[in-house]
C-alpha positions in Angstrom: 98.3 129.3 90.8 95.3 130.4 88.8 92.6 131.9 90.8 89.4 133.2 89.2 87.7 136.3 89.6 85.6 136.8 92.5 86.4 133.0 94.3 87.5 132.9 97.3 90.9 132.9 98.3 93.1 129.9 98.9 93.4 128.8 102.0 96.6 128.0 102.9 97.7 127.6 106.7 101.5 126.7 105.2 103.2 130.1 107.0 106.9 129.2 108.6 106.6 127.2 111.9 102.8 126.9 112.1 102.9 124.9 109.6 105.4 122.5 111.1 103.5 122.4 114.5 100.3 121.8 111.8 102.6 118.6 110.6 103.6 117.3 113.8 99.7 116.8 114.8 98.7 115.4 111.5 101.2 112.8 112.2 100.4 112.2 115.3 96.5 111.7 115.0 97.0 110.0 111.6 94.7 107.7 110.6 95.5 104.4 108.4 92.8 102.6 106.5 91.8 100.7 109.2 90.5 103.5 111.1 88.5 104.2 108.7 87.0 101.6 108.0 86.4 101.2 111.9 85.3 104.7 112.0 82.8 104.3 109.3 81.4 101.3 110.2 80.3 103.0 113.5 79.0 105.9 111.7 77.3 104.1 108.7 73.6 103.6 110.1 73.3 107.3 111.4 75.6 109.1 108.5 72.6 110.4 106.4 70.9 112.0 109.5 73.6 113.5 111.4 75.5 114.5 107.7 73.1 114.7 105.4 71.9 118.0 105.7 74.8 119.7 106.6 76.3 118.8 103.6 73.5 118.3 101.7 74.3 122.5 99.7 77.8 121.4 99.2 77.2 118.2 97.3 74.3 119.6 95.3 76.9 122.3 93.9 79.2 119.2 93.1 77.0 117.4 91.4 75.9 120.3 89.7 79.2 120.8 88.7 79.6 117.4 87.2 76.5 117.6 85.4 77.6 120.5 83.2 80.7 118.9 82.5 81.5 117.3 79.4 82.0 113.8 79.0 79.7 110.8 80.4 82.2 108.4 82.8 82.7 110.1 86.3 84.0 108.6 89.0 82.5 109.2 92.5 85.6 108.7 95.4 83.7 107.7 98.8 80.3 107.5 97.3 79.5 106.4 101.4 75.4 105.9 101.0 74.9 107.1 98.0 73.5 110.4 98.5 74.6 112.4 95.7 73.8 109.6 93.6 70.4 110.1 92.3 71.5 114.0 91.6 73.6 112.9 88.4 72.1 113.6 84.9 71.3 109.8 83.8 73.3 110.7 80.8 76.6 110.1 83.3 77.7 107.1 83.6 78.8 107.1 88.1 81.3 104.5 89.0 81.0 105.0 93.3 84.4 103.6 95.4 84.8 103.6 99.1 86.5 101.8 101.3 83.4 101.2 103.4 82.0 98.0 103.1 78.7 99.1 105.4 78.8 102.2 103.5 78.7 101.0 100.2 76.1 98.5 101.4 73.2 101.0 102.1 74.5 102.8 98.9 73.9 99.9 96.4 70.3 99.5 98.7 69.6 102.9 97.5 70.5 102.2 93.9 68.1 99.5 94.1 65.0 101.4 95.6 65.1 104.5 93.8 66.1 102.2 90.4 69.3 104.8 89.6 70.5 103.4 86.1 72.8 105.5 85.9 74.9 104.1 88.1 77.6 101.2 86.4 79.4 100.0 89.8 80.0 100.3 93.5 83.5 99.2 94.5 85.1 98.8 97.6 88.7 100.0 96.7 91.2 102.9 98.0 91.0 106.0 96.6 94.6 106.6 96.5 95.1 102.9 94.6 92.0 102.5 92.4 93.3 100.3 89.7 91.0 102.1 87.4 92.7 102.5 84.0 94.6 105.9 83.4 92.4 108.6 82.2 89.6 105.8 82.4 87.4 109.1 83.5 86.1 112.2 82.1 85.5 113.8 86.1 86.5 113.0 89.1 84.3 114.3 92.5 85.8 113.2 95.6 83.1 114.5 98.2 84.4 114.8 102.1 86.9 112.1 101.7 90.5 114.1 101.7 90.2 114.9 105.3 89.8 111.4 105.9 92.4 109.6 104.1 96.1 108.6 105.2 97.4 110.5 102.3 95.8 113.0 100.8 98.4 114.2 98.6 98.3 110.0 97.1 94.8 110.9 96.7 94.9 114.0 94.1 98.2 112.0 92.3 95.7 109.2 92.0 92.6 111.2 90.7 95.1 113.2 88.4 95.6 109.6 86.9 92.6 108.6 86.2 91.1 111.5 84.3 91.5 112.5 80.9 93.5 115.3 79.9 91.0 118.3 80.7 89.0 116.5 82.8 87.4 117.7 85.6 88.7 116.8 89.2 86.5 118.4 92.3 86.9 118.1 95.9 84.5 119.0 98.3 85.7 119.6 102.3 86.0 120.8 105.3 89.4 122.9 105.0 90.8 124.4 108.3 91.8 128.1 109.0 94.6 129.1 111.4 92.8 131.6 113.4 89.6 132.8 115.1 87.3 131.0 117.3 86.9 128.5 114.5 90.3 127.8 113.9 90.8 126.7 118.0 88.0 124.4 117.6 89.2 122.7 115.2 92.4 122.1 116.5 90.8 121.5 120.2 89.1 118.3 117.6 92.2 117.1 116.1 93.0 114.1 119.1 89.6 113.1 118.6 90.0 112.6 114.4 90.9 108.7 114.8 87.4 108.8 117.0 85.8 111.2 113.6 86.8 109.7 111.0 88.6 113.3 109.5 91.1 115.3 110.3 88.9 118.6 112.1 92.5 120.5 111.2 93.2 119.4 107.8 94.5 122.3 105.2 94.5 122.6 101.8 98.0 122.6 101.8 98.0 119.2 102.7 96.0 118.3 99.8 98.1 120.4 96.9 101.2 122.1 98.9 101.7 125.7 97.6 105.5 124.8 97.4 104.8 122.2 95.0 105.0 121.9 91.1 103.2 119.3 90.3 99.8 120.6 92.2 99.7 123.9 93.2 98.8 124.6 89.5 96.0 122.6 89.2 93.8 124.6 91.0 92.0 126.7 89.0 89.2 127.8 92.2 88.0 127.5 95.1 84.7 128.2 96.4 83.3 128.7 99.5 79.8 126.6 100.1 76.8 127.2 102.7 76.4 126.8 105.8 78.9 128.9 106.9 81.4 128.1 104.2 82.5 125.2 106.1 82.6 123.3 103.5 84.7 124.8 99.9 84.3 123.4 96.4 87.8 123.0 95.2 87.7 122.7 91.4 90.5 121.4 88.8 91.3 121.1 85.0 93.5 118.3 84.9 96.6 118.6 83.3 
């Protein structure tokens, strides 16, 4: 794995018995697509107020990276209520997908209200199996999605498929740590995964395991985002 100098170190959490225990916990509290839909049906009405402010700087950094990347065809996975949509440059063509009907309804209202003509489509699709053509997009960005989907490695593989070789793939997510007060809180919250709609104990290795030759070489940087490094921006150049 190649890490840029000056970037934060990879978050591994993949040492022997500790990881096997985490695997058992994730399996026990795993969510399926219906769990995700139900959770975000509950969250849809308050999502912007409850989550918008704390995620703003990480979301802004991700969109800035998209705006600076070559190419115009952009896929936003987990577009939610469309909080990021007004931030994209108008010469980008944005396709947003989400599994939640209720969240997409709010995103569509935002597009109409703010006249976001650069948004080409908002579609209710499974991020693990989108049905898009191979290499259709120049950039894919998945914000706060990796710890939500039932199979994060399937998500990573699908984004590799739909982004052209040399294109950019970005993940913004919370990645758990295995020590300290924060690690303890994350483990304590794990049984509530289905109600929360995400896995508090989700580690980067769940997305790109360190022993997976198909994925590990893709990661070029992991950067901690404010506030307090709760979120990380993961940047990948597709092969």
